[in-house]
C-alpha positions as CSV (number, residue, x, y, z in Angstrom):
1,M,0.0,0.2,-0.2
2,A,1.6,3.7,-0.9
3,A,1.9,6.7,1.7
4,I,-0.9,8.0,-0.3
5,C,-3.0,5.5,0.6
6,V,-2.5,5.2,4.1
7,W,-2.9,9.1,4.6
8,V,-6.4,9.0,2.5
9,R,-7.8,6.6,4.6
10,E,-6.4,9.0,7.9
11,Q,-8.1,12.0,5.7
12,L,-12.1,10.0,5.0
13,E,-13.4,10.8,8.4
14,P,-13.3,14.1,8.2
15,L,-13.8,14.2,4.4
16,I,-17.2,11.8,5.1
17,D,-17.9,14.9,7.9
18,G,-17.4,18.1,5.7
19,D,-14.3,19.0,7.8
20,L,-11.9,19.2,5.5
21,A,-10.5,22.2,3.2
22,P,-12.5,22.8,-0.6
23,A,-8.5,21.8,-2.0
24,R,-8.0,19.1,0.8
25,V,-11.6,18.0,-0.7
26,D,-11.0,17.9,-4.8
27,E,-7.6,16.5,-4.1
28,L,-8.7,13.4,-1.9
29,R,-11.5,12.9,-4.6
30,G,-8.8,12.8,-7.1
31,H,-6.8,9.6,-5.4
32,L,-10.6,8.3,-4.2
33,A,-11.3,8.1,-8.5
34,A,-7.6,6.5,-9.1
35,C,-7.6,4.2,-6.5
36,E,-9.8,0.8,-5.8
37,A,-9.0,-0.2,-3.0
38,C,-9.1,3.0,-1.1
39,R,-12.7,3.9,-3.1
40,E,-13.9,0.5,-1.6
41,H,-13.1,2.1,1.8
42,Y,-14.9,5.7,1.1
43,A,-17.5,3.4,0.1
44,E,-17.7,1.3,3.8
45,A,-16.9,4.2,5.7
46,S,-19.7,6.8,4.2
47,S,-22.3,3.8,5.0
48,L,-21.2,3.6,8.4
49,P,-23.5,7.2,9.8
50,T,-26.6,5.0,7.6
51,R,-26.1,1.7,9.6
52,L,-25.6,3.4,12.4
53,A,-28.4,5.1,12.9
54,V,-30.7,1.4,11.8
55,V,-29.1,0.5,15.2
56,R,-32.2,0.9,18.0
57,T,-30.8,2.1,21.3
58,P,-32.3,-0.4,23.8
59,E,-34.5,0.3,26.2
60,P,-34.3,0.7,29.7
61,P,-35.7,-1.7,32.2
62,L,-38.8,-0.2,33.5
63,N,-37.7,0.0,37.4
64,L,-33.9,1.3,37.1
65,V,-33.8,3.9,38.8
66,R,-35.4,2.6,41.8
67,D,-33.2,-0.3,41.8
68,V,-30.2,1.7,41.4
69,L,-31.7,4.2,44.7
70,R,-32.1,1.1,46.4
71,R,-29.0,-0.1,46.0
72,V,-27.4,2.8,46.9
73,R,-29.6,3.3,50.0
74,G,-28.6,-0.5,51.3
75,D,-24.4,1.1,51.1
76,R,-25.7,3.4,53.8
77,V,-25.1,2.1,57.6
78,G,-27.3,2.9,60.0
79,P,-24.9,4.3,63.2
80,M,-26.8,1.3,65.1
81,R,-25.7,-0.6,62.9
82,L,-22.3,0.8,62.8
83,W,-22.2,1.0,66.0
84,G,-23.5,-1.6,68.2
85,P,-21.2,-4.1,67.6
86,L,-18.7,-2.5,69.3
87,G,-21.3,-2.6,72.3
88,L,-21.6,-5.8,72.0
89,E,-18.1,-6.6,71.5
90,L,-17.4,-4.5,74.8
91,V,-20.1,-6.1,76.6
92,L,-18.3,-9.9,76.1
93,F,-14.7,-8.8,77.3
94,L,-16.3,-7.6,80.9
95,I,-18.0,-11.1,80.1
96,T,-14.0,-11.9,79.8
97,L,-12.1,-10.3,82.4
98,W,-15.4,-10.8,85.4
99,Y,-14.4,-14.7,84.2
100,M,-11.1,-14.5,84.8
101,S,-11.8,-13.7,88.6
102,G,-10.7,-9.6,88.0
103,F,-6.8,-8.7,88.6
104,G,-6.4,-12.1,90.1
105,G,-7.3,-14.0,87.7
106,L,-5.2,-11.4,84.9
107,Y,-2.8,-11.9,86.9
108,L,-2.8,-16.3,87.2
109,L,-3.4,-16.1,83.4
110,V,0.0,-13.7,83.1
111,Q,1.6,-15.9,85.7
112,R,1.1,-19.1,83.9
113,T,2.2,-17.6,80.1
114,A,4.8,-16.0,81.5
115,A,6.1,-20.0,83.5
116,D,5.2,-21.2,79.9
117,A,7.4,-19.4,77.6
118,G,10.1,-19.7,80.3
119,A,9.0,-23.7,80.0
120,V,9.4,-23.9,76.0
121,L,12.7,-21.2,76.1
122,G,14.3,-24.4,78.8
123,W,13.0,-27.1,76.2
124,D,14.5,-25.0,73.4
125,L,17.7,-24.8,75.1
126,G,17.1,-28.4,76.6
127,Q,17.2,-27.9,79.4
128,A,13.1,-28.7,80.9
129,N,10.6,-30.7,79.4
130,L,8.5,-28.9,77.5
131,P,4.8,-27.9,79.5
132,P,1.6,-29.7,79.4
133,P,-1.2,-28.6,77.1
134,A,-3.6,-25.8,79.0
135,A,-6.7,-27.2,80.4
136,G,-9.6,-26.5,78.5
137,D,-11.5,-24.0,79.1
138,L,-14.8,-24.1,76.8
139,F,-16.4,-21.0,77.8
140,L,-13.3,-19.3,77.5
141,L,-12.7,-20.3,74.3
142,L,-16.7,-19.9,73.1
143,L,-16.9,-15.9,74.6
144,C,-13.5,-16.0,72.8
145,G,-14.3,-16.9,69.0
146,L,-17.9,-14.8,69.5
147,L,-15.6,-11.7,70.3
148,V,-14.1,-12.7,67.2
149,A,-16.8,-12.7,64.8
150,T,-18.0,-9.4,66.6
151,T,-15.1,-7.5,65.9
152,L,-14.2,-9.4,62.3
153,Y,-18.1,-8.3,61.4
154,H,-17.5,-5.0,63.0
155,L,-14.3,-4.0,60.3
156,T,-16.7,-5.6,57.6
157,L,-18.8,-2.8,58.0
158,L,-16.5,0.0,58.8
159,A,-13.9,-1.1,55.3
160,R,-17.2,-0.4,53.3
161,L,-17.5,2.8,54.1
162,G,-13.7,3.5,54.4
163,L,-14.1,5.9,51.7
164,R,-16.9,7.6,53.3
165,L,-15.0,7.9,56.6
166,S,-12.0,9.9,55.3
């Protein structure tokens, strides 16, 4: 394909739209009269507006606006739904503290944890046996699971609103 053909094909759209100077139009029409390949491109390009005019725009669904508004409103989270889990988290935390027998229970928990950590370090150095596994406390495990689940739910709500909070 000649360089003039490339240039002519680039000018077909402005030619069809009537955006070219008369001298340029005469130059392009002269080439189109002599070049069969460019004439075929011109015929195809000039028929495009007519073919597009025949294509109908699809009708939007009847409930489009209502559905969009419902989805937009659905993304909003009310203050009770947003901060309600925080109250549940606090209640679960307070029950856990009460269950642990106040500060004495917390001190005992820290003491046992430090002793177990020391025993594991001693075992790693070859100076002691591994500490026995802690007795399972199903109630405490259930409280921790509920606290984790509630916190994760709360974090997902906050993450959904992340852009709106900043």
